[in-house]
Backbone as CSV, one residue per row, in Angstrom:
resi,resn,N_x,N_y,N_z,CA_x,CA_y,CA_z,C_x,C_y,C_z
1,MET,0.456,-38.531,-39.369,-0.607,-38.538,-38.389,-1.881,-38.032,-39.068
2,PRO,-2.961,-38.798,-38.943,-4.228,-38.375,-39.565,-4.748,-37.075,-38.937
3,PRO,-5.408,-36.246,-39.739,-5.916,-34.961,-39.227,-6.915,-35.105,-38.080
4,GLU,-7.726,-36.167,-38.101,-8.697,-36.353,-37.032,-8.001,-36.610,-35.691
5,LEU,-6.966,-37.434,-35.747,-6.198,-37.737,-34.534,-5.464,-36.490,-34.045
6,ARG,-4.940,-35.728,-34.968,-4.220,-34.499,-34.614,-5.156,-33.504,-33.914
7,LYS,-6.377,-33.370,-34.427,-7.343,-32.453,-33.826,-7.751,-32.910,-32.433
8,SER,-7.943,-34.222,-32.268,-8.352,-34.725,-30.953,-7.224,-34.568,-29.933
9,LEU,-5.979,-34.784,-30.350,-4.854,-34.595,-29.447,-4.690,-33.120,-29.069
10,ALA,-4.861,-32.247,-30.041,-4.763,-30.808,-29.770,-5.859,-30.376,-28.807
11,ARG,-7.062,-30.885,-29.004,-8.173,-30.545,-28.110,-7.894,-31.043,-26.697
12,GLU,-7.333,-32.237,-26.587,-6.989,-32.802,-25.276,-5.921,-31.957,-24.576
13,LEU,-4.903,-31.555,-25.306,-3.841,-30.740,-24.712,-4.335,-29.341,-24.362
14,HIS,-5.258,-28.811,-25.145,-5.811,-27.498,-24.833,-6.584,-27.523,-23.511
15,LYS,-7.216,-28.640,-23.199,-7.921,-28.773,-21.920,-6.943,-28.653,-20.755
16,TYR,-5.796,-29.332,-20.877,-4.792,-29.263,-19.820,-4.211,-27.853,-19.698
17,ALA,-3.916,-27.251,-20.812,-3.351,-25.896,-20.795,-4.340,-24.907,-20.191
18,LEU,-5.592,-25.006,-20.557,-6.615,-24.120,-20.009,-6.780,-24.354,-18.509
19,GLY,-6.756,-25.594,-18.092,-6.863,-25.909,-16.668,-5.720,-25.323,-15.866
20,LEU,-4.493,-25.434,-16.385,-3.342,-24.862,-15.689,-3.414,-23.341,-15.646
21,MET,-3.915,-22.727,-16.701,-4.072,-21.271,-16.707,-5.103,-20.826,-15.677
22,VAL,-6.181,-21.569,-15.543,-7.214,-21.239,-14.564,-6.652,-21.358,-13.152
23,ILE,-5.893,-22.407,-12.888,-5.282,-22.581,-11.569,-4.330,-21.428,-11.269
24,PHE,-3.521,-21.033,-12.235,-2.599,-19.922,-12.036,-3.355,-18.617,-11.780
25,LEU,-4.410,-18.357,-12.535,-5.189,-17.134,-12.345,-5.859,-17.117,-10.969
26,LEU,-6.394,-18.237,-10.528,-6.994,-18.306,-9.195,-5.951,-18.036,-8.109
27,PHE,-4.759,-18.586,-8.274,-3.678,-18.330,-7.322,-3.324,-16.846,-7.305
28,ALA,-3.197,-16.224,-8.466,-2.847,-14.807,-8.538,-3.927,-13.931,-7.911
29,ILE,-5.183,-14.259,-8.149,-6.286,-13.462,-7.590,-6.335,-13.607,-6.074
30,THR,-6.202,-14.826,-5.564,-6.261,-15.015,-4.118,-5.041,-14.391,-3.439
31,PHE,-3.895,-14.413,-4.094,-2.707,-13.762,-3.532,-2.923,-12.263,-3.431
32,ALA,-3.491,-11.661,-4.467,-3.753,-10.224,-4.452,-4.767,-9.867,-3.370
33,LEU,-5.802,-10.668,-3.209,-6.794,-10.405,-2.166,-6.182,-10.524,-0.769
34,ALA,-5.352,-11.522,-0.563,-4.695,-11.676,0.733,-3.761,-10.504,1.001
35,PHE,-3.085,-10.027,-0.012,-2.181,-8.892,0.118,-2.949,-7.649,0.542
36,VAL,-4.103,-7.400,-0.053,-4.926,-6.235,0.283,-5.481,-6.377,1.694
37,ARG,-5.946,-7.559,2.052,-6.495,-7.765,3.397,-5.414,-7.593,4.459
38,PHE,-4.218,-8.073,4.191,-3.097,-7.899,5.118,-2.790,-6.416,5.289
39,ASP,-2.825,-5.673,4.217,-2.525,-4.243,4.261,-3.555,-3.486,5.091
40,GLN,-4.798,-3.928,5.093,-5.858,-3.221,5.795,-6.059,-3.692,7.234
41,HIS,-5.404,-4.746,7.643,-5.616,-5.323,8.971,-4.953,-4.448,10.036
42,GLU,-5.664,-4.209,11.144,-5.161,-3.341,12.202,-3.936,-3.930,12.910
43,LYS,-3.873,-5.224,13.006,-2.757,-5.871,13.701,-1.417,-5.520,13.055
44,PHE,-1.418,-5.334,11.747,-0.190,-5.057,11.021,-0.111,-3.596,10.564
45,ALA,-0.850,-2.710,11.225,-0.920,-1.314,10.786,0.415,-0.603,10.931
46,GLU,1.226,-0.988,11.911,2.497,-0.280,12.083,3.531,-0.672,11.035
47,TYR,3.306,-1.765,10.360,4.216,-2.174,9.298,3.728,-1.596,7.975
48,GLN,4.648,-1.204,7.159,4.282,-0.698,5.843,4.637,-1.753,4.813
49,LEU,3.983,-1.686,3.692,4.304,-2.631,2.628,5.679,-2.327,2.069
50,TYR,6.316,-3.335,1.518,7.675,-3.152,1.040,7.756,-2.097,-0.061
51,LEU,6.691,-1.867,-0.790,6.716,-0.849,-1.835,6.692,0.563,-1.256
52,LYS,6.187,0.709,-0.032,6.095,2.018,0.588,7.314,2.333,1.450
53,TRP,8.182,1.379,1.694,9.304,1.590,2.602,10.318,2.580,2.060
54,LEU,10.575,2.532,0.781,11.603,3.396,0.222,11.018,4.754,-0.140
55,THR,11.710,5.775,0.249,11.310,7.123,-0.128,12.024,7.490,-1.423
56,ILE,11.785,8.696,-1.891,12.455,9.143,-3.118,13.963,9.194,-2.902
57,GLU,14.379,9.531,-1.679,15.809,9.608,-1.370,16.418,8.236,-1.119
58,ARG,15.625,7.203,-1.255,16.038,5.810,-1.049,16.482,5.540,0.388
59,LYS,15.800,6.151,1.328,16.041,5.891,2.737,14.806,5.198,3.303
60,LEU,15.032,4.290,4.245,13.913,3.585,4.858,13.129,4.521,5.763
61,GLN,11.821,4.412,5.715,10.957,5.175,6.609,10.818,4.413,7.915
62,LYS,10.559,5.108,8.992,10.286,4.470,10.270,8.849,3.980,10.276
63,PRO,8.572,2.847,10.910,7.192,2.359,10.971,6.294,3.341,11.708
64,PHE,5.014,3.320,11.391,4.053,4.179,12.074,3.969,3.794,13.537
65,GLY,3.755,4.763,14.397,3.556,4.497,15.820,4.828,4.308,16.606
66,LYS,5.975,4.473,15.992,7.244,4.326,16.735,8.052,5.585,16.616
């Protein structure tokens, strides 16, 4: 395979790889923002996030307000 063709193919594939990485990063950022907004919303205040449910003794905490 000639070097010029190899470089053009690599450049073409790098565009696709970069595009997929950007899509993944946008998904991760929007997921994190939605997670934070859900945590701060008053409608769901009595529910705790799954990371906060377990105590050191590994027992489930009761939801707030109950």
